[in-house]
N, C-alpha and C positions, 0 to 999 in steps of 0.2 A: 504493500500500500504506500502511496506517496505521502511524504510528511505533510505537505500542504493540505491534501484532501482529508487525511485523518484529523489534523488539527482543526480544519474547518468544521467537521461534524462535532468534535468535542467542544469547541468553542461555542458553536451555535446551540448545542444542547444545554450547556451550562447556563447560557443566557436565557434559554427557554425556561429554566427553573427559577428565574428571578421574578420579581414583581411584574415587570412590564408585560410579559406575554407567556402564559402558561399553556402550552400545547394548542396554539391557535393554528388555523389553516395556513399553509404555506410550507416552503421547504427550501433548503440551501445546498448548494455545492456548485462549484464552477464547472467542473467536469466530473464525469462518473468513472471512477476507477473500477475495473472489472471485478476486483475482489470485493469492493463495497456492494456492487450489484448482486453478487452471489449471496452475500450475507443478508442483504435486504430481502431477497426471496426466501431465505431460511427463516427469518424472524417476522412473525405476523403480529402487528399491533395496529389494526385497521382504524382505531379511533384516536390514534395519537399522531400528530404531525408536528414538525419542529419548525419554529419561527426563525426568521433571519435575524442575526445580531451583528452582522458585519457586511463587508462588500462582496462576499462570495454568494452567488445567487443561483438557484436552480429552479426550474419549473417542474411542476408535479408534486408528488408526495413521497417523502422518505419514511420508510417503515423500519428503520434500523432499531435494534433493541436498545432502548434508552438506558436500561440498567447497565449495559456494557459500555456504552459510549459516554456516559456521564463521567465527569471528573470527580464526582462525589459518590458516596455510598447511598444508593437509593433503591427503593422497591416501587414498582408500578403495577397497579391493578387497572387493566383496560376494561372496557364495558363488557367484553366477552368473558374475561376472568371473573368479573363481578357477577355476571349472569350464571356462571357455573356454580357459584356458592349458593345462589337462590335467595340470598338475604334480602329482606325488605328495606333495610336502612343501611347507610354506609358504615355505621359503627360496627354492625355485625360482619360486614364484608371485610373490614380492616382487621378484625380479630383473627383472620386467617394469615396475616402477614407476619413474617418472622419477627419475634420479639415483641409483638403487640398483644395487649389484652384489654378487655373492656370491663369497667367496673361501674356500678351504680347506674345513673341515668345517662348512658351513652358516652361516658368519659373514657377516652382511649389512652391507655398507659403505654409508653414506649420504654422497653427494656426495664420494666419494673418500677420506673419512676412515676410519681403521681401525675394527675392531669395538669398540675401547675408547671410541670416540666415539658409539656407538649404544646406546640404552637399550631393552631388551626388557621388555615387560609382558604379563601374562596377565590379561584382564578388569580392566585398570587397576592390577594389583598386581605387585610385583617378583617376579623369578624367580631362584633360585640356579642356578649352573652346574655341570654334571657334568664339566667339562673342567679338568684340572690347570693349564693355561696361561691360563685365562680366567676372568673373573668374569661374562662375558656368555654367556648360554645360546646354543648353536648351534641355529639355527632349523630345521635339516634333520631334527631329531628329532620335529617336529610334523607329522603327516600332515594333509593338507588336509581330510580327512573329518571332523575334530573341530573345525574352525575355521569359524565362521559368517561372519566378516568380519575384515579386517585393516586397520588404520589406521596411516598414517605421518604424523606431524606434524613439520615441519621448522623451525618457529619456536617459540621457547621461551615457555612461560607458567608463572607462579610455582607453579601447583598440581602441576607435575611435579618429580621429583628434580633436583638441580642438575647431576648428571652427564648433561648434555645437550649433547654437542658437535656432532653432525651432525643428530640427530633422535631421536624416540621411535617405536618400533614396538609397537603395541598389538594383541594377538591377542584376539579375542572368541570364546569357545566357544559352542556351540549353546545356545539358550535354551529356555524352556518352549514346547512346540509348540502351535499353534492347534487341531490335531486329532490324533487318534491315527494313528500310522503305524509301519510296519516295513519296513526295506529290507535286502536281502541282496546282497552283491557279491562277485565273484571275478575274478581276472585272471591273465594269464600274459605274460611278456616275455622278451626275449633281446637280446644285444649281439653285433655282428659280430666283435668282438675277444675275446669271452669264451665265449659260449654254443656248446656242442658243439666247443670247441677244447681244446687241452691247457691244464692248469693245475696248481696245487699245492694240497695240503691235508695234514692229518694227522687221525688218527681222533678224538681228543678223548674225548668221552663219547657215549653213545647218545642223549642228548636235546639235542644241540647245535642241531638244527634248530629248536627251540622258543625259543631265546634264553636257556635256562636249562640250567645244568650239572647232571648227576645226582649230584654229590658227588665226582666223580673229581678235580676241581681244588681240593677242600678242602685247607687247610694240613695236612700230615701230622702225626701225634702228636708225633714227635721234635722237629720244628721248632716246634710250638706250645709244647712244654715249654721249649725253648730261649728263645723270645721271652718267656715268662712268668718265666724265671729272672733276666732282667736281666744275664746274663753276656755277655762278648764271645766271639766265635767262637774267637779265639786262646787263650782261657783253657781251652778244652775239650781233652781228650785226643784222640789220634788215633782211638781207638776210638769216642769220643762223636761226633766229627766224621763218622766213617764211618757210624755209625748214621743220622745226618741225611742224609748224602749218598746212601745207598742208597734213601731214601724220596723223593729228588728226581729220580731217574732213571727216571720212568715212560715206557716206550716209546710208549704211546698219545698222549703229549703231545710227544714229541720226533721220532719217525720221520716225516720228510717224504716224501710220496708224490706221484707224478705221477698226475693224473686225466686220462684220455684224452678224456673228453667232459664238460665242465662242464655241469651241468643247467640247464634254463631257470629263470627267476625265477617266483615265484608269490605271490599275495596273496589274502586273504579278509577280508570285513568284515561286521559286523552292526550296524545302527542302528535304534533304535526309541524311541517316546515316546508319552505320552498325557497328557491333562489333564481334570480334572473341575471342575464348578462347585460351590460350597458357599455356604450363606447367601444373603443378598440380593445381594451384589456381590463374592463371593470366587471365586477360581479357583486350583486347585492342580495343578501339573504335574510330570512327571518325564521325563527324557530320558537315554538311555544309548547308548553306542557302544563297540564293541570291534573290533580288527582285528589282523592279523598279516601280515607280508611277509617273504619270504626271497629275497635277491638276491645274485648273484655278480658279481665284477669282477676281471679279470686285467689287469695292466699290465706291459708289457715296457719297462722304464725304462732310459734311458741317462743316465749321469752322468759328469762330468769334474771332478776336483778340481784347482784351480790352484796353481802355485808362485808365489813372490813376483814372478817376472818375467812372470807371467800366461801361462805355458805350462802344458799339462796335465801334472800329476805322476802322476795315476792316471786310467785309464779304467775305468768300471764298467758292466757289464750286469747288470740285476736283473730277476727275474720275481717279481711280488707278486700273490697271489690273495687277495681279500677275500670272505668270506661274511658278509653283514650281515643280521641278523634283528631286526626291530622289532615289538614287541608293545605295544599301547596300549589304554587304556580310559578312558571318561569317564562319570560318573554325576552328573547335576545335578538339583536339586530347586528349585522356585520356587513362590512364593505371592503372590497379589495380593488385597488386600481394601480396597476403596475406593481411596483415593489412596496407600495404603501398598504397598510391594513389598519382598520379601526373596528372596534367592537363595543357595543353598548349592551350590557346585561342587566336584567331586572329580575329580582327573586322575591317571592313572598312565601312564607311558611307560617302556619298557625297550628300549634300543637296544644290541645286542651285535654286536661285530665279531670274527670268527674269521679270523686272518690267518696266511699262510704266505709266507715270502720266501726266495729263493735268489739270491745275487749272486756274480759272479766279476769280479775286478778285476786290472788290470795296473799295477804300480807301476814307472814308468819311471825313477825315481830309484835305487831299490835293485835294479832288474831282477828283481823277484820278482812272483809271482802269489798271489792269495788267493781263497778261497771262504768265503762267510759264509752261514750258515743261521739264520733266525729264525722262531720260531713264537710266537703270542700270542693271548690271549683277553681282550677289553676289554669290560667290562660298564658301560653308562651307564644310570642309572635316576633318574627324577623322580617324586616323589609330591607332590601339591599339593592342599590343601583350603582353600577360601576362602569367606568370608561377606560379603555385601553387603546393606545395608538402606537403603531410601529412605523417608523419612517426611515428610508434609506436616502441619505443626503451625500451622494458621492461616496467617499471612503468612510464616512461617519454614519453610524447608526444611532438614531434617537428614539428612545422608548419613553412614553408618557403614560401615567396612570393616575386615576383619581376616582373618588367616589364618596358616597354617603351611605351609612347603615344605621338602622334603628332597631332596637329590640325592646319589647315590653313584656312584663309579667304582671298579671293582675290576679288577685285571689280575694274576691269579695265573699263575705258571709262564710268565713271559716268558723263553724260551730264546734264547741267542745263542751260536753256535759259529763259530769261525774256524779254517780250515786254510790253511797256507802251502805254496807250492811254490818252491824256491830257484832253479829253472831252471839248475842247474849239472850238472856231470858227476859230482858226488858221489853216494853211495848214496842212492837214492830222490829224487834231485834233480829227477826229472821227475814226481813224484807229490805230491799234496796230503796233507800230514801235519799232525797236531795234537799238539804236544808238551805241551800243557796247562801251559805255563810263563808265559803272558802275553806272551811275545815271539815264539815260534814256534808259535803256536796258543793258542786260548782256548776255555773253556766256562763260561758263566754262566747263572744263573737268578735271576729277580727276582720279588718279590711287592710289589705296590703297592696302596694303598687310599686313597681320598679320600671324605670325608663332609662335606657342607655343610648347615647348617640355617639357616632363615630364619624369623623371627617378624616380623610386620608388622601395622600397624594405623593408623587415622587417622579423622578426622572433619572434615566441612565443615558450616558453617552459612551459608546464603544468605538474604538478605532484600532486598526492594525498598526503596531509599532515597528515590527520587523516581519520578515517572511515567516518566522516561526513563533511570534509572540503577539498578543493583543492585550490591550488595557481597557478597563472600564472604570469610570468614576460615576458616582450616583449620590442622590440625596433622597431621603424619605422623611415624611412628616405624618404624624397621626395625633389626633386630639380626641380623647375619649372622656365623656362626661356621664355621670350616673346620678340619678335621684331615686332614693328608695324611702318609702314611708310605710309604716305599719301602725295602725290604731286598733287597739284591743280594748274591749269593754266587758266587764264582769257584772252580772246581776247580783245584787246583794239584798238579803232580807234583814234589814236593820231595825225593824219595828219590834222592840222587845215585848210589847203588850200582846202581840198577835203571833209571835213565834211559836208558842205552844200549839197553835192550830196547825202549823206546818208539821209538827211532830205527831199530830193526831191523824195525819193522813194526806194532807195536801202535797207533802213532799214525795208521795208515791206516784203523782201524776207523771205521765210520759212527757218528754221534753217540749213538744209543741203546745201542750195544754198548760204546762208549768209556766210558760211565758205568754199565756193568754192575756187579753186586755183586762178581764175581770180580776185575775190574780195580781197583775201589776197594780191596778187601782186599789184593791182592797188591802193588800199587804204593803202598799206604798214602797214597792221595790225601788231601790236606788241603783245607779250605775256608777262604777268606779273604773278608772283607767290605770291599770297597774304599771304600764310601761310609758307613762307620759313624759318621763325625763329622758327617754330615748326613742322618740317617736319617728324621727326621720334623719336622713343624712344625705349630704352631697359628697360626691367623689369625682376625681378627675385624674387623668394621666396624659401628659403632653410629652411627646418624644420628638426630638430633632436628631437626625442621624446623617452622617456623611461617610462614604466608604470608597475605597479604591482597591482594584483587583488586577492581578496579572495572571494570564493563562498562556501557557506555551508548551511547545514540544521541541526542545533544542536538539534532540537526537532521536533517531528511530527507536521507538519502544520506551521512551522516557518523557513524561509530561508532568507539569505541575500546575497547581491552582492555589495561589496565595493571595491574601488580602488582609485588610485591617478596617475595622469599623469604629468610628467614634460616635458614641450615643450619649446624649444628654436627656435626662428624664426628670420631670417634676410630677410627683404623685401626692395627692392629698385625700384625706377622708375626714369630713367635719360634720358634727351633729348640727341639725337645723332646728332653730327655735320656732315652734309652731304656735306659741301662745303670746298674747299681748303682754302679759307680765312674765318676764323671764323667770325660769326656775333653775335650780341647780341641775345641770346636765353634765354628761361625761365629756371629757376632753377629746379633741380630734388628734390627728397626726399628719405629719408632712415629711416626705422623703424627697431629697434633692440630690441626685447622684449622677455622675458621668463616668463613663468607662471607655478604655481602649480595649477592643476585642479583636485580637489577631486570630487568623486561621490559616492553615496550610494543609494541602493534600498533594502527595507525590504518588504518581502511578507509574509502575514499571511493567513492561510487557516483555518478558524473556523470550517468548515465542507467541505466535498469533493467537493461540487458544487460552493462554494464561495471563492474568493480570494480577498484580500485587499492589495494594494501596496502603499508604501510611498517612495518618492524619493526626493533627494536634490543633487545639483551639482553646479559647477561653470564652465562656458565656455566663449568663446570669439568670436568676429566677426571682421575680418580684412577688411580694405578698399580694394577694387578691384583695379587692376593695372590701368585700364583706368581712375578711379576716382582720381588718385593721380598725374596726370599731367595736366597742364593747356593747353590742346590742344582741338581744335574743333573736334566734331564728329557728323555725321548725322545718325540717325536711320531711315531706310527706312520704317519700319513697322508702326511707328507712326508719320512719317514726322516731326521729332523734332531734334533740335541740342542740344548737350551737351558740357559742359566744365568741366574739372576735377578740383580738389582742392588739391594742394601738401601738405596742412597743416592738412589733416585728421589724426586722431589717431584711434587706436583700440577701439572697443566697448567691454565692459566686462559685462557678464550676470550672475546673480544668479537665479537658477531655483528650483522651488518646485512643487510637484505634489502629489495628493492623489487620488487613483483610486480603485473602487470596481467592480469586474467582477463576474457574475453569469452564470454558464454553465449548460445547461439542456440536453446535449447529442445530438447526431446526427446533429451537426452543429447549434444548437440552443443556443443562448447566448445573454446577455445584459450586458452593462457596463456603469458606470457613473464615470466621472473624473473631478476634479477641478485642475487648474494649475495657477501658478503665476510666473512672471518673472520681475526682476528688472534689468534695462539696464542702464549702465553708458556710456555716450558719444555715443548714437545711431547716425548712419549716415542717414541723411534724404536728399531727393531731393527737391529743390525749383526752381521756374521758374520766369523768367523776360519776359516781353512782350514789344517789340519795333521793329521798322522797318519791319512791316508786318511779324514778326516771333516770335516764342516762343523759348527761350533758357533756358535750365535747367542746374543746377550745384548741388554741394553737400556741406554739412556742418555738423559738429557734433552738435547735440542738447545737452543740459546739462545732462538730465536724462529722462528716460521714464519707465513706468510700463505697464505690460500687464497681464491680468488675464482673466480667462474664465472657462466655463463648457462644457464638451463633453458628449453626450449620444449617444450610438449606440447599435444596436441589430440586430439579425438575427433569423428568425424562419421559419421552414419548415412545411407546413401543408399537411398532407397526404390526398389526395382526393379520395382514393380508395373506401370509403364507398358510394360515390355518384354513383358509378357504371357506366356502359355504357362507353362513351368516356373518362371518368375520372378514370377508374379503374386502370390505370397505371400512373396517373398524380399526381404531387405535386406542391404546390404553395410555392415559396421561396420569403420571404419578408426580405429585407435588408434596414435598415433606419438608418440615423445618423444626428445629429444636433450639431452644435458648436456655442456657444455664446462667443464672445470675446470682451473685452473692453480694450482700451489702452489710456494712457494719457502722453503727453509730458509735463515735468515740467520745467517751465521757471520762475525763480525768479528775483526780482529786483537786478541788478548788475551782473547777469550772462552774460558772454561774449562768443564769438566764433570767429574763424578765417575764413574769406572768402577766395576765390580762389586766391586773390592777397596778402594774408598774413596780411591783415588789421584786427585789433581787433575791432569788432563791438558788439553792444548789441545783445544778443541772441534773444531778443524780436523783432528785426528788421526782422528776418527770421521765427521765430517760435512763435506760440501763445500758451500760457499756457492752458493746457487742451485739446489741439488738439490730434486726434488719429494719430497713426503711419501710414506712407504710406503703402499701400497694404493691410490694415487690414479691413475686413468686420466684422461688429458686428454679423451678422447672416450668417451661411453657413449650408445648409441642403441638403440631398440627400435621395431619395426614389427609391428603385429598386424592381419591382414586376416581378417575373419570373414564368411562367407556363411551367413546363417541364415534359417530359416523363421519367419515371424511367428505362425503358427497351430499349430505343433507343434514338438517338439524335433528339430531337424536343423541341425547346424552343421558347417562346414568352415573350419578356422582354420589360417592360416600365420603362424608367429612367427619373426621375424628379430631377433637381438640382436648387438650389436657392442661390444667394449671394446678400447680401445687399450692399449699397453704400460703396465705399472705396476710400480713397485719393490716387491719383497716383503721385501728385507733390504738394509741398507747394507753395502757392501764396506768393507774396512779396508786402510790403507796404499795400495799401488799396485793393489789389487784393485778393479775397478769394482763397482757395485751389482748385486745379483741382481734380474733383471727377469723378469716373467711377461707373456706375450702372449695374452690371451683370444681375440682375433680374432673372426671371424664364425661364428655358429651359427644354423642354420635348422632349425625343427621344424614338423611338421604334426600336427594333431589333428582327428579326425572324431568327432562325437557324433551318435547316431541314436536317436530314441525308437522303441520296439517294443511290440508286444503279445504277451507270452508266456503261453500257457495262461490267457488272460483277465486277465492282470496287466500293469500298466504296467512297462516295463523301459527301461533305457538301455544301448546298446552303444557302446563307445568304442575307437577305434584311434589309436595314437600312433606317430610316427616322429621320433626325436630325433637331432639332429646328423647330418642326412641327407647332408651333404657331407664328413663324417669329419674335422672340425677336430681337430687334435692338441693335446695339452697341451704348452706350451713354457715352460720356465723356464731362464734362461741368464745367463751373464756375457758382456759384449761390449765391446770398444773399437773404435777405427777399423780395426784390423787383424785381430783375432782374436775368435772366439766359442767359448765352452765351455758345454756343456749341463750343467745342474744337476739338472733333474727333468723330462725330456722323454719322452713316450710317446703312443701312439695311444689316443684315447678310444673310437673306433668309433661305429657307428650303432646306436641302440637301437630296437627294435620291440616294441610291446605291444598287447594286446587285453584288454578287460575288459567285464563285464556286471554290471549291478545290477538287481534286481527289487524292486518295491514291493508290499507286501501290506497 
């Protein structure tokens, strides 16, 4: 291969992985080397094309394997590879990539590092998060239908943001189509633990099925007036409080109902696009997609809350039914004229969770029992509009990008009712009673809202410096602002003269009747706002960055990619005073840091089929907004409360990697990599257990190291020699394994700051030698696909395994909270059909066919307590899509 041609592809690919253009239509090379042409035929990536970044231009599409051609360590999932997995969202598809795992609500962990160490981009541009506890967007809100390809880069390069701990995940939306098309799809699915089984729900509104409320959950007028007044609830009269309270007791949002047969899940989608030629060399295209899915999940959860001697203080059985509705749409426009390209992409995603919970617990310390009922409606919404332009100006390439994104999360009418049973011989001692006094029963309703806005932009200029070297300089800017507010109100029976009547039977009323107008008036129920000193906060992160990079191949078989990034960031989180008369509120925090972040990768090719890469870099990880303020927050997914820590500081990482890759042609390859990370001030989660609840917070550990080995390979076996049914078949085997070990280092005298700013011994929260939260020692995936080479027919078996990982640090004598992902086996069948003269695809899926359960627990040598353990069940689904 000629040096110039090889460098042209490497350089253009590396530029394709930067912000300006991620896999857009177009291609490059000045002339086609015969060896390149052979390799292009061998490697099939039909949905990935490489944009131009220099003066070397090619017409047509280059399908060279980007994993091999990149100057960095990357993994790429094309749309075909995503389709093989059969996953409905991109988080599930990414869990098949070497070293990646998914935890919680779609948070993707890279090499065992938590979601804070993973950077998520859309078409190379940053994304705001709709989650209160995260600045990283959960990837399960992205249906695979709107994603053309997904790239994971595990080695840092200076064109990426400095918050690059484990890797960057870049999602590429569908581009301008080569020809007009229209596809319609629909599907149905069910789960052995949920579908046609008993579950819980509440009426809500008549349009809940669509992910949009019909106005039932709008803030009522009396409460709106109260918020606008700036008064405290205690300043209002009994009558004014009653007027608000009566509007908060909507039975349609409170009354929990048993559903005898949970319905099946369903989904529908519509995707289409077209393109036209104009002028002598212009092409204009548009693509659009829209889909909706409605899914149910019931969990029968068992929890145990420990005492300080690590025995169970409370056993809890909880039924939780989630109805999740996702609506999304994408509209993209693109234009090509000569060597110039522009793209405008608009994305909308709305992900709504309607949740009903009922729990019963036995308190062994006080010999009491309690029932807790919770209903909630959680709306997450993402709107994103971005522009990308690539321009060839003689020998200079100019890439521009900019955009705006907004996320919202609203949770109106979060109800929480607690009834107690004394288990004594006293009157009603054998009944669950709610005294509405905060001690022997409770009733609360909360309204929370989060809105985050992101403006971003940047530019790159690339120019050839020598025949064998090119340089790039760039600037990137992002400005993120977040406003979060949570107002919670508790109903209180404070009229002592009539409290005995509650004890004589009123407290037995079900929740919707307990908050009825007559009860509110007669017992003169008051409202209190427990969290009024921490009702709202503002947050922001403004980043200015400049960077310079050199890429070159000074000799055959030797190339380099080096760069340095200077990044200046100002981050703040401040409480917001919502009352006319200021009250004592918690303090805010501000971080103002700048960093020089160097990176370098050297690639040696001893012979054509073998590549060896060596990499070193420095990166950072910042605290997330929600972690920096001492406000309570409840996560409905894991039924756990969190508190922030205003005294967190940035984590600093030093990264090393050595990797060998061997390519055998026609999609066959094997690679082995070793990596090492040294982390200063890693941010870890720890938990406290009291008052029948688990509360988690955050703190900086002194130092940690993480190291490991990755092995992955793919091989296609041609089965034609077997003849008969196998004459057009091949077997595709994809396997990967990651071993990771990490150690938190805590030495005598090491200190840290807790959420109240107190200096404490680091050993009070962290054990020397403990592994980092979220890190599994072993992650493995095996994918076996039998597919036809002449038509769409695939049978895929997917096996995934994750060993135990810590989800939260224990405190004192309490051990760490551990999750055991275990082994999961899936089957996916895809079959091409002809329906009424149209091409169609039929798909069958079976997920978790051996019924692996979710296990989260505390354990030492003698005891084990369950924290969040339930049966996941086996999911079965069928879908069909038709092309027009």
